[in-house]
C-alpha positions in Angstrom: 13.5 14.1 -31.7 10.0 13.2 -30.6 8.8 14.3 -27.2 7.2 10.8 -26.8 9.1 7.7 -27.9 7.8 4.2 -28.6 9.7 1.0 -28.6 8.1 -2.4 -29.4 10.2 -5.4 -28.4 9.5 -9.0 -27.2 5.7 -8.4 -26.8 6.2 -5.1 -24.8 5.5 -1.6 -26.0 7.5 0.9 -24.0 6.3 4.5 -24.1 8.7 7.1 -22.9 8.0 10.8 -22.2 11.1 12.4 -23.7 11.7 16.0 -22.5 14.3 15.2 -19.8 15.6 18.7 -19.6 12.1 19.9 -18.7 11.5 16.9 -16.4 9.1 15.6 -19.0 6.6 18.4 -18.5 3.5 17.9 -20.6 2.7 20.6 -23.0 0.0 20.4 -25.7 2.5 19.1 -28.3 3.7 16.3 -26.0 0.1 15.3 -25.1 -0.8 15.1 -28.8 2.2 13.0 -29.5 1.3 10.7 -26.6 -2.2 10.3 -28.0 -0.8 9.5 -31.4 1.5 6.9 -29.9 -1.4 5.4 -27.9 -3.4 4.9 -31.1 -0.4 3.1 -32.6 -0.1 0.9 -29.6 -3.8 0.1 -29.8 -3.2 -1.5 -33.2 0.0 -3.5 -32.5 0.1 -7.1 -31.2 1.9 -6.4 -27.9 0.0 -7.5 -24.8 1.9 -5.3 -22.3 2.7 -1.6 -22.2 5.3 0.2 -20.0 4.9 4.0 -19.4 8.0 5.8 -18.2 10.0 9.0 -18.5 13.5 9.8 -19.8 16.0 11.2 -17.3 15.3 11.9 -13.7 11.5 12.2 -13.8 8.4 10.3 -14.9 6.7 13.6 -15.5 6.7 16.8 -13.5 3.1 17.4 -14.8 1.6 20.1 -17.0 4.1 22.6 -18.5 3.6 25.7 -16.3 5.1 28.0 -18.9 2.4 26.8 -21.4 -0.2 28.1 -19.0 1.0 31.7 -19.3 0.4 31.7 -23.1 -2.4 29.3 -23.9 -5.6 30.8 -25.2 -9.2 29.5 -24.6 -9.3 27.6 -27.9 -6.0 25.8 -27.1 -7.3 25.1 -23.5 -10.4 23.5 -25.0 -8.2 21.4 -27.3 -5.9 20.5 -24.4 -8.8 19.2 -22.2 -10.3 17.2 -25.0 -6.9 15.6 -25.7 -6.6 14.7 -22.1 -10.1 13.1 -22.1 -9.2 11.1 -25.2 -5.9 9.9 -23.6 -7.5 9.0 -20.3 -10.3 6.9 -21.8 -8.0 5.1 -24.2 -5.6 4.2 -21.4 -8.5 3.0 -19.3 -10.0 0.8 -22.0 -6.7 -0.4 -23.6 -6.9 -4.2 -23.9 -3.4 -4.7 -22.7 -1.6 -4.8 -19.3 -0.2 -1.3 -18.5 2.7 -0.8 -16.1 3.8 2.6 -14.9 7.6 2.7 -14.1 8.1 5.8 -11.9 11.7 6.6 -11.8 11.6 10.1 -10.3 9.0 12.8 -9.9 5.4 12.0 -10.9 3.5 15.2 -10.1 0.2 16.7 -11.1 -0.9 15.5 -14.6 2.1 13.2 -14.7 0.7 11.4 -11.7 -2.8 11.3 -13.2 -1.4 9.5 -16.2 0.8 7.1 -14.2 -2.3 6.2 -12.1 -4.1 5.0 -15.2 -1.9 1.9 -15.3 -2.8 -1.6 -14.0 0.4 -1.8 -12.1 2.3 1.1 -10.5 6.1 0.5 -9.9 8.0 3.2 -8.2 11.6 3.6 -7.2 11.9 4.0 -3.4 13.2 7.5 -3.8 10.6 8.6 -6.4 8.3 11.5 -5.5 4.6 11.3 -6.1 2.2 14.2 -5.6 -1.1 15.6 -7.0 0.2 19.1 -6.7 -2.5 21.0 -8.8 -3.7 23.0 -5.8 -0.3 24.6 -5.5 -1.1 26.6 -8.7 -4.8 27.0 -7.9 -6.1 24.3 -10.1 -7.9 20.9 -9.7 -6.5 17.6 -10.8 -7.3 16.6 -14.4 -6.5 13.7 -16.7 -8.7 11.5 -14.6 -6.8 12.3 -11.4 -9.9 12.4 -9.2 -11.2 9.1 -10.6 -7.9 7.2 -10.2 -7.2 8.6 -6.7 -10.7 7.7 -5.6 -10.2 4.1 -6.9 -6.8 3.8 -5.2 -7.3 5.6 -1.9 -11.1 6.1 -1.4 -12.9 9.4 -1.3 -11.7 10.8 2.0 -8.0 10.0 1.6 -8.1 11.2 -2.1 -9.5 14.6 -1.0 -6.8 14.9 1.7 -4.0 13.9 -0.7 -5.2 16.6 -3.2 -5.9 19.3 -0.6 -2.8 18.9 1.5 -0.3 18.9 -1.4 1.2 15.7 -0.2 4.3 14.5 -1.9 5.4 11.1 -0.9 8.3 8.8 -1.7 8.0 5.3 -3.1 7.8 3.6 0.2 5.2 5.9 1.6 3.2 5.7 -1.6 3.2 1.9 -1.2 1.9 2.3 2.4 -0.9 4.6 1.2 -1.9 2.1 -1.6 -0.9 4.6 -4.3 1.6 2.2 -5.9 1.8 -1.6 -6.0 5.6 -2.3 -6.1 8.5 -0.4 -4.7 12.1 -1.2 -5.9 15.6 0.0 -5.2 16.7 -1.1 -8.7 16.2 0.6 -12.1 12.4 0.8 -12.4 12.3 -0.1 -16.1 14.2 -3.3 -15.3 11.5 -4.2 -12.7 8.8 -3.2 -15.1 10.3 -5.3 -17.9 10.4 -8.3 -15.5 6.7 -7.8 -14.6 5.8 -7.4 -18.3 7.5 -10.7 -19.2 5.9 -12.4 -16.3 2.5 -11.3 -17.6 3.3 -12.5 -21.1 4.1 -16.0 -19.7 0.7 -16.1 -17.8 -2.7 -16.6 -19.4 -2.5 -13.0 -20.4 -5.7 -13.0 -22.5 -7.7 -14.0 -19.4 -6.0 -11.3 -17.4 -6.9 -8.7 -20.0 -10.5 -9.9 -20.2 -10.9 -9.5 -16.4 -9.5 -6.0 -16.7 -12.0 -5.1 -19.4 -14.9 -6.5 -17.4 -14.0 -4.5 -14.4 -13.2 -1.3 -16.3 -16.3 -1.5 -18.5 -18.5 -1.0 -15.4 -16.6 2.2 -14.5 -16.0 3.7 -17.9 -19.1 5.9 -17.8 -18.1 7.2 -14.4 -14.6 8.1 -15.7 -16.0 9.9 -18.7 -18.4 11.9 -16.5 -15.6 12.9 -14.1 -13.3 13.9 -17.0 -16.1 16.2 -18.2 -16.4 17.6 -14.7 -12.7 18.2 -14.5 -12.7 20.0 -17.8 -15.5 22.4 -16.8 -13.9 23.0 -13.4 -10.5 23.6 -14.9 -11.8 26.0 -17.5 -13.6 28.0 -14.8 -10.8 28.0 -12.2 -8.1 28.8 -14.6 -9.6 32.3 -14.8 -9.2 32.9 -11.0 -6.7 35.2 -9.4 -5.5 32.4 -7.3 -4.5 30.4 -10.4 -2.7 33.4 -11.9 -0.9 33.9 -8.5 0.0 30.3 -8.3 1.6 30.2 -11.8 3.4 33.5 -11.2 4.7 32.3 -7.8 6.0 29.1 -9.4 7.8 31.0 -12.1 9.3 33.3 -9.5 10.2 30.4 -7.3 8.4 31.8 -4.2 5.5 30.8 -2.0 2.1 31.8 -3.5 -0.2 34.3 -1.7 -3.6 32.9 -2.3 -6.7 35.0 -1.4 -9.6 32.7 -2.3 -10.5 34.7 -5.4 
């Protein structure tokens, strides 16, 4: 079964990360499948897109076990795939809705933040937890946090390893809608509302606003790539990954 599923129905494309037993952790195979699905969605006639995850999580982020075996060539491929995904999501001429049903952490949160609307269950958990394994956010995480929170609050959210529930995320300005019902139900309702609006006008406004920021996003994705390639070689990153796998607190030394 595919690690990323696509359903097109009633003008809505629903993209679902489908590794529920791994909390939809994102390995290179899953990201490549996601990119392939995005290309398919670009060419269909649906005007709205829902991003969500199967099971109890939207996505727990990058697959930590992958990080113990990936080589430099694969890392380069991973980062280029992320850049392609982030730019396609940002320039997609459709209304994108993230339906966050559980944990959206690290790279999972970066991808969720690329949406035009963020809907979270009140008990969902959102955190940009890269620093916990000695890395920086990628997938456009810096850009989207800055757009949502501003520079100062984005830095603090990254540095302090904040993990907030849906209500607190709404208070921060991280999400737009909080619900106590099934998030995909709320997302479908919003998608249908968009379809019964002057949706072409909405999409054109999106494209105008995003066009002015596209170059900045591309530049920040390149900076994330260079930083990630550099910092992935540090002792702190190696300690962070090992501590995660051993289910203990990391002992960072600044090296």
